[in-house]
N, C-alpha and C positions, 0 to 999 in steps of 0.2 A: 532076344525079346520078340514076341509075336505081337504085331499090331492088330487091333480089331479090324474085322472085315468091313470095307466100305460098302455102302448100299447106294445103288443108282436106281431111281424109280423113274419109269417112263409111263406117262398117262396118255392112253389112246392107242388105237390099233390102225388098221387099214394099211397104208404104205409107210407113212412117216414114222409111226411108233415102232413097228418091228424093225425097220431099218436103223433107227436111232439106237434101239436096244441092242441090236446085233453089233453095231459099230462100238458101242460102249463096252460090250463084252470082249471084243477084240482088242480095244485100246487099253482096257484095264482088266486083264484076265483074273486078277485076284479079287475083284469086286463081285458082290452079289448084284445081279441085274434083275429087276422085277418090272414086268409090264402089267399095267392095270387096264382092263377093258370092260365097259359096262354091258356090252352085248355078248353073244355067244360065239362070235367069229372075229378073229384078230387080224387076218390078212387075206384080202381077196382083190381081184382085179375090178376096180370100180368102173373103168371104161368099158368093161364087158357086160355091165348090168343090162343094157338094152337087149343084148343077145339072150340073156336069161329071160327077160320079160317077154321077148318074142318067141320063146320056146326053142331057140336054136341050140342053146347049151343048157346043161343042168347046173343048178346052184353049186353043187359040190365040185364041178369043174372050174369054178372061179377061185376056189380057195388056194392060196399060195402056201400059207403056213397054218397049222393048227397049234394049239397050246403045246401039245406033245412034240410036234416036229421042231418048234422053236426051241424047246428045252433040249431036245436030243441033238440038234444040229448046231445051235448057236449058244447053248448054255444059259438061256434066259428063262427065268421063272415067270409064268403067266397066271394071273388071277382074273378069270372071266367073271362076269356078272358082279363087278366091283366098280362102284361109281364114287369118284372123289367129290366130297361135299364141302371140304374146307381145307385150305392150305395155311398152315401155321409156320410162316417163314422164320419167326423169332427163335423157335426151337426145332426147326426142320422136321416137322411132323405133318402128316396128312390124316384127316378124318375121312374114312372111306366106308361107304355103305356096302355091305355084302347083300346084294339084292335078293338072293335066294333065301338067305337066313333072316333077312330083315333087320339085321343088327349092324351097328357101327363098330368099326375097328380102327385102331390107330396104327399107322405105319410110319416109321422113322426113315429118314433119307439123309445121305451126305450130298448127293447131287440129284436134282430134279429136272426132268425133261418133259415139257408139255407139248404133246402132239395130238391135240384134240380135233383138229380139222376145222371145217367151216360149218356154218349154219345157213340153211337156205334163206335167201332174202325174201321177206314177206312184201307183197305189193300193196297191201292196204286196200284191197278191192272187195266189194261185196261178193260173197259167195266163195271166197278162197278157202274157207274152212269146210266146204261141202264134202260129202262122202265120195264124190267122184273127182276130187282134186288131190294130186299127189306131188310131193317134193322128193325127187329121187336123189338122195345123198348117201344111201347106205344099202346094204344087202337086205336089211329089215324092211326098208321102204320099197324096195323092188319086190319083195315077197308080198307086201300089201297090194301093190299095183297088179301083180300077176294074179292074186286071189280075186281081185275085183274084176279083172278082164275075164277070167274063167267063169265067174258067177254071173256077171251082168251082161257079158257079150256085147259091149258097146260097138257101134258101127263107125263112129268118128272120134277124133281126138284133136286136141290143140296142145302144142308143145311150146312153152315159153322158155327161151334160153337157147343160146347157140354155142355153148361150150361143147366139149367132147361128148359128154353124155347126151345132151340135147340133140346134137346133130345125129349121133348114132341112133337115138330113139326115133327120130323122124325117119 
């Protein structure tokens, strides 16, 4: 008797998501492991973002895994540009938006791993939504800052935060 294949879904990229998906594939080689990521990059060195912003390294040099390499090397299926909009725990289903197609799809799971990361803390200060204010939490946000620097050529900057990225940015 053949049992139906288990599905393990991991939500989120960067470091935790691909690591969890890889571990799940190793631990349960008979399961289908799917990683959902809303951006176009699943795994990159976040601590190196300041070096990209500063023009020391190229964005592609930060990428650890692509969707193709994670599939080839770890056996993980990756759906890029897919954002989870609802988790239905009662029947183990996710409502997922295919961002490119603009349509919602339903994905079932046996096990669910949430690795969505953090959201920058807003300070509640006047001006924090300005065109020259950036929260560096992703490769996309680093692209936005780099584009701003290249276009506006600012002469000064203020960095708030003394975590790894903030210290390296300084």
